[in-house]
C-alpha positions as YAML, in Angstrom:
chain: A
units: angstrom
residues:
- id: 1
  name: MET
  ca: [37.43, -405.82, -1.84]
- id: 2
  name: LYS
  ca: [37.29, -406.92, 1.84]
- id: 3
  name: ASN
  ca: [38.16, -410.50, 0.85]
- id: 4
  name: ILE
  ca: [41.11, -409.29, -1.25]
- id: 5
  name: LEU
  ca: [42.46, -407.25, 1.68]
- id: 6
  name: LEU
  ca: [42.08, -410.22, 4.01]
- id: 7
  name: LEU
  ca: [43.93, -412.45, 1.51]
- id: 8
  name: ILE
  ca: [46.79, -409.95, 1.22]
- id: 9
  name: ALA
  ca: [46.99, -409.71, 5.01]
- id: 10
  name: SER
  ca: [47.02, -413.50, 5.37]
- id: 11
  name: LEU
  ca: [49.79, -413.93, 2.77]
- id: 12
  name: TRP
  ca: [51.91, -411.26, 4.43]
- id: 13
  name: LEU
  ca: [51.49, -412.85, 7.84]
- id: 14
  name: MET
  ca: [52.34, -416.32, 6.51]
- id: 15
  name: GLN
  ca: [55.58, -414.94, 5.09]
- id: 16
  name: SER
  ca: [56.29, -413.38, 8.48]
- id: 17
  name: GLY
  ca: [55.74, -416.67, 10.30]
- id: 18
  name: VAL
  ca: [52.22, -415.77, 11.49]
- id: 19
  name: SER
  ca: [49.37, -417.88, 10.07]
- id: 20
  name: ASN
  ca: [46.31, -415.99, 11.28]
- id: 21
  name: ALA
  ca: [45.10, -412.66, 9.91]
- id: 22
  name: GLN
  ca: [43.50, -411.95, 13.27]
- id: 23
  name: ALA
  ca: [46.94, -410.75, 14.40]
- id: 24
  name: LEU
  ca: [46.35, -407.68, 12.24]
- id: 25
  name: ILE
  ca: [42.56, -407.52, 12.15]
- id: 26
  name: LYS
  ca: [40.68, -407.90, 15.42]
- id: 27
  name: GLU
  ca: [37.96, -410.25, 14.23]
- id: 28
  name: LYS
  ca: [34.99, -410.92, 16.48]
- id: 29
  name: GLU
  ca: [31.66, -412.63, 15.94]
- id: 30
  name: LEU
  ca: [28.00, -411.81, 16.46]
- id: 31
  name: ILE
  ca: [25.16, -414.26, 15.77]
- id: 32
  name: VAL
  ca: [21.62, -413.00, 15.20]
- id: 33
  name: ALA
  ca: [18.33, -414.26, 13.82]
- id: 34
  name: GLY
  ca: [16.29, -411.72, 11.92]
- id: 35
  name: GLY
  ca: [13.85, -413.74, 9.87]
- id: 36
  name: CYS
  ca: [14.98, -414.58, 6.32]
- id: 37
  name: PHE
  ca: [18.76, -414.88, 6.50]
- id: 38
  name: TRP
  ca: [19.19, -413.50, 2.98]
- id: 39
  name: CYS
  ca: [17.94, -410.14, 4.21]
- id: 40
  name: THR
  ca: [19.87, -410.17, 7.48]
- id: 41
  name: GLU
  ca: [23.08, -411.04, 5.65]
- id: 42
  name: SER
  ca: [22.50, -408.22, 3.17]
- id: 43
  name: ASP
  ca: [21.78, -405.64, 5.89]
- id: 44
  name: PHE
  ca: [24.89, -406.43, 7.92]
- id: 45
  name: GLU
  ca: [27.38, -406.84, 5.08]
- id: 46
  name: LYS
  ca: [26.73, -403.19, 4.20]
- id: 47
  name: HIS
  ca: [27.62, -401.97, 7.69]
- id: 48
  name: LYS
  ca: [30.98, -400.38, 8.37]
- id: 49
  name: GLY
  ca: [33.47, -402.74, 10.01]
- id: 50
  name: VAL
  ca: [31.69, -405.93, 8.98]
- id: 51
  name: LEU
  ca: [34.05, -408.27, 7.19]
- id: 52
  name: ARG
  ca: [31.57, -410.97, 6.20]
- id: 53
  name: ALA
  ca: [28.21, -412.47, 7.10]
- id: 54
  name: GLU
  ca: [27.34, -416.16, 6.81]
- id: 55
  name: SER
  ca: [23.83, -417.59, 6.67]
- id: 56
  name: GLY
  ca: [23.11, -420.69, 8.74]
- id: 57
  name: TYR
  ca: [21.06, -422.49, 11.36]
- id: 58
  name: ILE
  ca: [21.39, -422.46, 15.14]
- id: 59
  name: ASN
  ca: [19.94, -423.81, 18.39]
- id: 60
  name: GLY
  ca: [18.01, -426.76, 17.05]
- id: 61
  name: THR
  ca: [17.64, -430.40, 18.07]
- id: 62
  name: THR
  ca: [19.29, -432.12, 15.10]
- id: 63
  name: ASP
  ca: [22.83, -432.16, 13.71]
- id: 64
  name: ASN
  ca: [23.74, -430.83, 10.26]
- id: 65
  name: PRO
  ca: [20.25, -429.57, 9.40]
- id: 66
  name: SER
  ca: [19.18, -428.79, 5.85]
- id: 67
  name: TYR
  ca: [17.11, -425.84, 4.69]
- id: 68
  name: LYS
  ca: [14.22, -428.21, 4.01]
- id: 69
  name: SER
  ca: [14.26, -429.62, 7.53]
- id: 70
  name: VAL
  ca: [14.64, -426.22, 9.21]
- id: 71
  name: SER
  ca: [11.89, -424.59, 7.15]
- id: 72
  name: SER
  ca: [9.52, -427.37, 8.25]
- id: 73
  name: ASN
  ca: [9.73, -425.74, 11.71]
- id: 74
  name: LYS
  ca: [10.20, -429.17, 13.31]
- id: 75
  name: THR
  ca: [13.91, -429.07, 14.23]
- id: 76
  name: GLY
  ca: [13.86, -426.02, 16.50]
- id: 77
  name: HIS
  ca: [16.54, -424.21, 14.50]
- id: 78
  name: PHE
  ca: [16.49, -420.50, 13.77]
- id: 79
  name: GLU
  ca: [17.58, -419.12, 10.42]
- id: 80
  name: ALA
  ca: [20.56, -417.11, 11.64]
- id: 81
  name: VAL
  ca: [23.53, -415.11, 10.43]
- id: 82
  name: LYS
  ca: [27.06, -415.21, 11.85]
- id: 83
  name: ILE
  ca: [28.61, -411.77, 11.44]
- id: 84
  name: THR
  ca: [32.37, -411.35, 11.55]
- id: 85
  name: TYR
  ca: [33.50, -407.80, 12.20]
- id: 86
  name: ASN
  ca: [36.60, -405.74, 12.90]
- id: 87
  name: SER
  ca: [36.27, -404.53, 16.49]
- id: 88
  name: ASP
  ca: [38.73, -401.71, 15.79]
- id: 89
  name: ILE
  ca: [36.17, -400.21, 13.39]
- id: 90
  name: VAL
  ca: [32.78, -401.08, 14.87]
- id: 91
  name: SER
  ca: [31.74, -402.16, 18.36]
- id: 92
  name: LEU
  ca: [29.46, -405.00, 19.33]
- id: 93
  name: ARG
  ca: [27.01, -402.51, 20.85]
- id: 94
  name: GLU
  ca: [26.82, -400.54, 17.60]
- id: 95
  name: LEU
  ca: [25.95, -403.68, 15.66]
- id: 96
  name: VAL
  ca: [23.34, -404.80, 18.19]
- id: 97
  name: ASP
  ca: [21.72, -401.36, 18.21]
- id: 98
  name: PHE
  ca: [21.65, -401.54, 14.40]
- id: 99
  name: TYR
  ca: [20.11, -405.04, 14.51]
- id: 100
  name: TRP
  ca: [16.95, -403.89, 16.29]
- id: 101
  name: ARG
  ca: [16.15, -401.44, 13.51]
- id: 102
  name: THR
  ca: [16.40, -404.13, 10.80]
- id: 103
  name: ILE
  ca: [13.68, -406.36, 12.28]
- id: 104
  name: ASP
  ca: [10.16, -406.37, 13.66]
- id: 105
  name: PRO
  ca: [10.92, -407.25, 17.30]
- id: 106
  name: THR
  ca: [7.20, -407.32, 18.17]
- id: 107
  name: ASP
  ca: [6.29, -410.42, 16.13]
- id: 108
  name: PRO
  ca: [6.26, -413.69, 18.16]
- id: 109
  name: HIS
  ca: [5.37, -415.82, 15.12]
- id: 110
  name: GLY
  ca: [8.14, -415.02, 12.63]
- id: 111
  name: GLN
  ca: [9.07, -412.07, 10.46]
- id: 112
  name: PHE
  ca: [6.99, -410.22, 7.88]
- id: 113
  name: CYS
  ca: [5.49, -412.75, 5.42]
- id: 114
  name: ASP
  ca: [7.53, -415.65, 6.84]
- id: 115
  name: LYS
  ca: [5.89, -417.35, 9.80]
- id: 116
  name: GLY
  ca: [7.07, -420.25, 11.95]
- id: 117
  name: SER
  ca: [9.67, -420.84, 14.65]
- id: 118
  name: SER
  ca: [12.60, -420.85, 12.20]
- id: 119
  name: TYR
  ca: [11.85, -417.22, 11.28]
- id: 120
  name: LYS
  ca: [11.64, -415.83, 14.81]
- id: 121
  name: THR
  ca: [14.12, -413.18, 15.95]
- id: 122
  name: ALA
  ca: [16.84, -413.73, 18.55]
- id: 123
  name: LEU
  ca: [20.30, -412.66, 19.69]
- id: 124
  name: PHE
  ca: [22.69, -415.49, 20.56]
- id: 125
  name: TYR
  ca: [25.37, -414.74, 23.14]
- id: 126
  name: GLN
  ca: [28.67, -416.65, 23.15]
- id: 127
  name: ASP
  ca: [30.01, -415.31, 26.44]
- id: 128
  name: GLU
  ca: [28.98, -413.20, 29.44]
- id: 129
  name: ASN
  ca: [30.16, -409.97, 27.85]
- id: 130
  name: GLN
  ca: [27.92, -410.49, 24.82]
- id: 131
  name: GLN
  ca: [25.01, -411.34, 27.08]
- id: 132
  name: LYS
  ca: [25.50, -408.08, 28.98]
- id: 133
  name: VAL
  ca: [25.78, -406.01, 25.80]
- id: 134
  name: PHE
  ca: [22.62, -407.61, 24.41]
- id: 135
  name: ASN
  ca: [20.66, -406.95, 27.59]
- id: 136
  name: ASP
  ca: [21.92, -403.37, 27.88]
- id: 137
  name: SER
  ca: [20.95, -402.68, 24.28]
- id: 138
  name: LEU
  ca: [17.52, -404.23, 24.80]
- id: 139
  name: SER
  ca: [16.94, -402.12, 27.92]
- id: 140
  name: GLU
  ca: [17.74, -398.96, 26.00]
- id: 141
  name: ILE
  ca: [15.56, -399.93, 23.06]
- id: 142
  name: GLU
  ca: [12.63, -400.65, 25.37]
- id: 143
  name: LYS
  ca: [12.93, -397.11, 26.74]
- id: 144
  name: THR
  ca: [13.27, -395.36, 23.39]
- id: 145
  name: LYS
  ca: [11.25, -397.46, 20.90]
- id: 146
  name: PRO
  ca: [8.76, -395.35, 18.91]
- id: 147
  name: PHE
  ca: [5.96, -397.94, 19.05]
- id: 148
  name: PRO
  ca: [3.78, -399.25, 21.91]
- id: 149
  name: GLU
  ca: [4.00, -402.99, 21.20]
- id: 150
  name: LYS
  ca: [6.07, -405.24, 23.45]
- id: 151
  name: ILE
  ca: [9.46, -406.48, 22.25]
- id: 152
  name: VAL
  ca: [9.47, -410.29, 22.11]
- id: 153
  name: THR
  ca: [12.91, -410.94, 20.58]
- id: 154
  name: GLU
  ca: [14.75, -413.49, 22.73]
- id: 155
  name: ILE
  ca: [18.32, -413.40, 24.05]
- id: 156
  name: LEU
  ca: [19.60, -416.97, 24.03]
- id: 157
  name: GLN
  ca: [22.84, -418.81, 24.68]
- id: 158
  name: ALA
  ca: [24.40, -419.81, 21.36]
- id: 159
  name: LYS
  ca: [24.67, -423.50, 20.57]
- id: 160
  name: THR
  ca: [26.15, -425.02, 17.43]
- id: 161
  name: PHE
  ca: [25.95, -422.85, 14.32]
- id: 162
  name: TYR
  ca: [25.66, -424.79, 11.06]
- id: 163
  name: PRO
  ca: [26.40, -422.95, 7.80]
- id: 164
  name: ALA
  ca: [23.54, -423.00, 5.31]
- id: 165
  name: GLU
  ca: [23.86, -424.50, 1.86]
- id: 166
  name: ALA
  ca: [26.14, -422.71, -0.61]
- id: 167
  name: TYR
  ca: [23.28, -421.36, -2.73]
- id: 168
  name: HIS
  ca: [21.99, -419.38, 0.26]
- id: 169
  name: GLN
  ca: [25.29, -417.56, 0.84]
- id: 170
  name: ASP
  ca: [25.34, -414.06, -0.70]
- id: 171
  name: TYR
  ca: [21.97, -414.78, -2.30]
- id: 172
  name: TYR
  ca: [21.25, -411.06, -2.45]
- id: 173
  name: LYS
  ca: [24.26, -410.69, -4.75]
- id: 174
  name: LYS
  ca: [23.99, -413.88, -6.80]
- id: 175
  name: SER
  ca: [20.25, -413.60, -7.44]
- id: 176
  name: SER
  ca: [19.73, -409.89, -6.94]
- id: 177
  name: LEU
  ca: [16.49, -409.53, -8.94]
- id: 178
  name: ARG
  ca: [14.81, -412.44, -7.18]
- id: 179
  name: TYR
  ca: [16.08, -411.19, -3.85]
- id: 180
  name: ARG
  ca: [14.73, -407.66, -4.36]
- id: 181
  name: PHE
  ca: [11.36, -409.03, -5.49]
- id: 182
  name: TYR
  ca: [11.17, -411.31, -2.44]
- id: 183
  name: ARG
  ca: [12.13, -408.55, -0.01]
- id: 184
  name: SER
  ca: [9.60, -406.13, -1.47]
- id: 185
  name: SER
  ca: [6.73, -408.61, -1.74]
- id: 186
  name: CYS
  ca: [7.35, -409.88, 1.80]
- id: 187
  name: GLY
  ca: [6.79, -406.36, 3.13]
- id: 188
  name: ARG
  ca: [9.99, -406.22, 5.15]
- id: 189
  name: ASP
  ca: [10.99, -402.63, 4.49]
- id: 190
  name: SER
  ca: [7.45, -401.25, 4.68]
- id: 191
  name: ARG
  ca: [6.91, -402.83, 8.10]
- id: 192
  name: ILE
  ca: [10.30, -401.62, 9.36]
- id: 193
  name: LYS
  ca: [9.43, -398.10, 8.20]
- id: 194
  name: ASP
  ca: [6.09, -398.30, 10.00]
- id: 195
  name: LEU
  ca: [7.81, -399.39, 13.24]
- id: 196
  name: TRP
  ca: [11.02, -397.37, 13.26]
- id: 197
  name: GLY
  ca: [10.22, -394.43, 10.99]
- id: 198
  name: LYS
  ca: [12.80, -395.31, 8.36]
- id: 199
  name: VAL
  ca: [14.72, -398.19, 6.82]
- id: 200
  name: VAL
  ca: [18.31, -398.16, 8.05]
- id: 201
  name: THR
  ca: [21.21, -398.99, 5.81]
- id: 202
  name: GLY
  ca: [24.74, -400.03, 6.55]
- id: 203
  name: LYS
  ca: [27.19, -397.30, 7.51]
- id: 204
  name: HIS
  ca: [30.36, -397.00, 5.41]
...
């Protein structure tokens, strides 16, 4: 439905001499790493104001990485998700506060059953404002977190984001049974519940 609305907006703007739907919809971006990007993409696409989420790789040492090379944990890339949202509906701070409760920010080795540098958590800032919002959110979470363990999630400057292969995009929709089995067997939701008290879902 979101894609249909964006298409209608784009066609209307083209007829009006404006080629970019951003004139009507205030699109902004947020890039996060939360372990398996299938799960992160699924969590964020259900949140109010999010227009789309794209799985990919970021902050590594090689150009145009593949899933095979990244999952070897030798390229330095994180599995990450680029979230495009309507800033008139949801703020950056709201999304960052939501992010913390979808991950295990205490794990320095990866996330849940997935271990290795490519599965570590991080927030990637693209400008000074994002950096400030990330740090402010982290400071608040450190004061209010319901667990004693230290938060190890990094806040890093964003480098080139490379989209993942097509079969990874919207995997939770295209292969829903396999996705649900993976998420359950990896222990993601059970660990999040242990840490945060509940599993959060996107707000509509």
